[in-house]
C-alpha positions in Angstrom: -31.6 19.0 7.4 -28.6 17.1 8.8 -26.2 20.0 8.4 -25.7 20.5 12.2 -25.7 24.3 12.0 -25.6 24.5 15.8 -22.2 22.8 16.0 -21.0 24.6 12.9 -21.9 28.0 14.4 -20.0 27.0 17.6 -16.8 26.2 15.7 -17.1 29.3 13.4 -17.7 31.5 16.4 -14.9 30.1 18.5 -12.4 30.7 15.6 -13.4 34.4 15.6 -13.9 35.0 19.3 -10.5 36.6 19.9 -11.1 39.1 17.1 -14.7 39.9 18.2 -13.7 40.5 21.8 -11.5 43.4 20.8 -14.6 45.4 19.7 -17.0 44.9 22.6 -16.8 46.2 26.1 -17.7 43.0 27.9 -18.0 39.3 27.4 -21.7 39.7 27.8 -21.7 41.7 24.5 -19.8 38.9 22.8 -22.3 36.3 24.2 -25.2 38.4 23.0 -23.7 38.4 19.5 -23.2 34.6 19.7 -26.8 33.9 20.7 -28.1 36.3 18.0 -26.2 34.2 15.4 -27.7 31.0 16.7 -31.1 32.5 16.5 -30.7 34.0 13.0 -28.5 31.5 11.2 -30.5 28.3 10.9 -31.7 25.9 8.3 -35.2 26.5 7.0 -37.8 24.0 8.2 -41.0 24.3 6.2 -44.2 24.8 8.2 -46.4 23.3 5.5 -46.1 20.0 3.8 -45.6 20.3 0.1 -46.1 17.3 -2.1 -43.1 16.4 -4.2 -43.5 17.3 -7.9 -40.9 16.5 -10.5 -39.1 19.6 -11.8 -40.3 20.7 -15.2 -38.0 20.7 -18.3 -36.5 24.2 -18.3 -33.8 25.8 -20.5 -31.4 28.7 -20.5 -30.8 30.5 -23.8 -29.2 28.3 -26.5 -25.4 28.3 -26.8 -24.7 29.5 -23.2 -23.8 27.9 -19.9 -24.9 29.8 -16.8 -23.3 29.4 -13.4 -25.2 31.0 -10.5 -23.2 31.4 -7.3 -24.7 31.5 -3.8 -24.0 33.7 -0.8 -20.2 34.2 -0.4 -20.3 36.2 2.9 -16.7 37.2 3.2 -15.1 33.9 2.1 -12.7 35.0 -0.6 -10.8 31.8 -0.2 -13.9 29.7 -1.1 -14.7 32.1 -4.0 -11.3 31.5 -5.4 -11.8 27.7 -5.2 -15.2 27.8 -6.8 -13.9 30.2 -9.5 -11.2 27.7 -10.4 -13.8 24.9 -10.6 -16.0 27.0 -12.9 -13.1 28.0 -15.1 -12.0 24.3 -15.4 -15.6 23.2 -16.2 -15.9 25.9 -18.9 -12.6 24.9 -20.4 -14.1 21.5 -21.3 -16.5 23.2 -23.8 -15.2 22.4 -27.3 -17.5 24.7 -29.2 -15.5 28.0 -29.7 -18.8 29.9 -30.2 -20.3 28.7 -26.9 -20.7 31.4 -24.3 -20.4 31.3 -20.5 -22.1 33.6 -17.9 -21.8 33.9 -14.2 -24.6 35.2 -12.0 -23.8 36.2 -8.5 -26.8 36.0 -6.2 -25.8 38.6 -3.6 -24.6 38.7 0.0 -20.9 39.1 -0.8 -20.0 40.7 2.5 -20.6 40.4 6.3 -20.0 37.4 8.6 -16.6 36.7 7.0 -13.5 38.7 7.6 -12.5 38.6 3.9 -15.4 40.8 2.8 -13.2 43.4 1.2 -11.2 40.7 -0.6 -14.4 39.3 -2.0 -15.3 42.7 -3.6 -11.8 43.0 -4.9 -12.2 39.6 -6.7 -15.7 40.6 -8.0 -14.4 43.8 -9.6 -11.3 42.1 -11.0 -11.0 40.3 -14.4 -11.0 36.8 -12.9 -13.9 35.9 -15.2 -12.4 37.5 -18.3 -14.3 36.2 -21.3 -17.5 35.5 -19.3 -20.6 37.6 -19.1 -21.0 38.5 -15.4 -24.1 39.8 -13.6 -24.2 40.8 -10.0 -27.3 40.8 -7.9 -28.0 42.8 -4.7 -28.4 41.0 -1.4 -29.9 42.2 1.8 -26.4 42.6 3.3 -25.3 44.9 0.5 -28.5 46.9 1.2 -27.5 47.2 4.9 -24.0 48.3 4.0 -25.3 51.0 1.7 -27.6 52.2 4.3 -24.8 52.4 6.9 -22.6 54.4 4.5 -25.1 57.2 4.6 -26.7 56.6 8.1 -24.6 55.5 11.0 -27.7 54.7 13.1 -27.9 51.5 11.0 -24.7 50.4 12.8 -26.1 48.5 15.8 -28.5 46.5 13.6 -25.9 45.8 11.0 -23.5 44.5 13.7 -26.1 41.9 14.6 -25.8 40.2 11.3 -22.1 40.5 10.4 -21.3 44.2 9.8 -18.4 44.1 12.3 -16.5 41.6 10.1 -16.9 43.9 7.1 -15.6 46.9 9.0 -12.6 44.9 10.1 -11.9 43.8 6.5 -11.7 47.5 5.5 -9.3 48.2 8.5 -12.0 50.2 10.3 -12.1 50.2 14.1 -15.7 49.1 15.1 -17.3 50.7 18.1 -16.5 49.1 21.4 -20.0 49.8 22.5 -22.8 48.7 20.2 -25.1 51.5 21.5 -22.7 54.4 21.1 -24.0 56.4 18.1 -21.0 58.7 18.2 -18.6 55.8 17.8 -20.8 54.4 15.0 -20.6 57.7 13.2 -16.8 57.7 13.5 -16.8 54.2 12.1 -19.0 55.2 9.2 -16.8 58.2 8.3 -13.7 55.9 8.4 -15.4 53.3 6.2 -16.3 56.0 3.6 -12.6 57.0 3.5 -11.3 53.5 3.4 -13.6 52.1 0.8 -12.3 52.4 -2.8 -14.4 54.2 -5.3 -14.5 51.0 -7.4 -16.2 49.2 -4.5 -18.8 52.0 -4.1 -19.5 51.9 -7.8 -19.9 48.1 -7.7 -22.4 48.4 -4.8 -24.4 51.2 -6.5 -24.8 49.2 -9.7 -26.0 45.9 -8.4 -29.2 44.4 -10.0 -32.3 43.2 -8.2 -33.3 40.4 -10.5 -32.4 38.8 -13.9 -34.3 36.5 -16.2 -32.4 34.1 -18.5 -34.5 31.6 -20.5 -36.9 29.8 -18.1 -35.1 31.0 -15.0 -35.5 34.1 -12.7 -32.4 34.9 -10.6 -33.0 36.8 -7.4 -31.3 37.0 -4.0 -34.0 35.9 -1.6 -37.1 34.8 -3.5 -40.4 36.0 -4.8 -43.8 36.7 -3.2 -46.2 34.1 -4.4 -49.2 35.3 -6.4 -47.4 38.4 -7.9 -45.7 38.6 -11.3 -42.0 39.4 -11.4 -42.5 43.0 -12.5 -44.7 43.7 -9.4 -42.3 42.2 -6.8 -41.1 44.7 -4.2 -37.4 45.3 -3.6 -37.9 44.3 0.0 -39.2 40.9 -1.0 -36.5 40.3 -3.5 -33.9 40.9 -0.8 -35.5 39.7 2.4 -38.4 37.3 1.8 -38.1 33.8 3.3 -41.0 31.7 4.7 -43.7 33.1 2.5 -41.7 32.1 -0.5 -40.3 28.8 0.7 -43.5 27.4 2.2 -45.8 28.2 -0.6 -46.6 25.5 -3.2 -47.7 27.7 -6.1 -45.2 27.6 -9.1 -44.0 30.8 -10.7 -43.7 31.7 -14.3 -40.0 31.0 -14.1 -38.0 28.7 -11.9 -36.5 30.9 -9.2 -32.8 30.6 -8.6 -31.9 32.1 -5.2 -29.7 32.2 -2.2 -30.4 33.9 1.2 -31.6 30.9 3.2 -28.8 28.5 4.2 -29.2 24.8 3.6 -26.8 21.8 3.8 -26.8 21.0 0.1 -28.2 22.8 -3.0 -31.9 22.4 -3.4 -34.0 21.9 -6.5 -37.7 21.3 -7.0 -40.5 22.4 -9.4 -40.5 26.0 -8.2 -37.0 27.0 -7.2 -33.3 26.2 -7.0 -31.5 27.3 -3.7 -27.7 27.5 -3.6 -26.9 29.2 -0.3 -25.0 26.4 1.6 -23.8 28.6 4.5 -20.3 29.1 3.1 -19.0 31.3 5.8 -19.6 28.6 8.4 -19.6 25.3 6.5 -16.7 25.9 4.1 -19.0 25.0 1.2 -19.7 27.6 -1.4 -22.1 26.3 -4.1 -23.2 27.2 -7.6 -25.8 25.8 -10.0 -24.7 25.0 -13.6 -27.4 25.5 -16.2 -26.8 24.4 -19.8 -29.6 23.7 -22.2 -32.0 21.5 -20.2 -29.2 20.2 -17.9 -29.1 21.2 -14.2 -26.1 20.3 -12.0 -24.2 21.7 -9.1 -20.6 22.7 -8.2 -19.5 23.0 -4.5 -16.2 23.6 -2.8 
């Protein structure tokens, strides 16, 4: 998918190298983190060939426009831009009885150094007059685990936890393997994190159905109805969901897997466009039968 994630990761990493080197003992640790990112952050390449099928006609509830926003990952600057775009789009609606809703698909934190600012925005009244729904992503699950169990720290650091700690003015461990240092970091984060942020994390939803659409963070396991999906799959599934050809009862709107541009087919709509590296934060706009996209 011509996004060039390798070169984008290089540029993204170089911009943060000075900050990251403060928190690791050797350049080898920094290099290890860099290579872990290159391994983990990639575009999805299907392993099976799926015949193209025209998306069906689908609808959200009458009288409402729904905006679903992909993975923010600590880019408060992009979230502000996309928010302005959504507010401007909504202002064009002339019917005073028309409603607007925003669904956030999870992964608000990690990998970007504005993670705390993102949560500040999400708990603010920036979408005053809109219905807002906030879904849980696998990165929020990792943060919640770390808040009660510091042994999660080394794993969390591999996919962006250091950036979240820095955003809350917490000194990350200089050694990834020092559990004593991770416990100090955990205690500091507990003290630094506002109660409003803890409440926000504790009340995130796993899935949401609006009209003909099911909103989740990662995807669904094929062959299982929505009510039988596991929390792990809703937050973490990837290849088993993306490579399957079987349709679901609802069109699945999701993030989690970064792609160069928003994706739509007969099964799913994907809107994770790798914002923290690409500078492109995306949302799908659903109104009646219409489907369109907004991107920074």
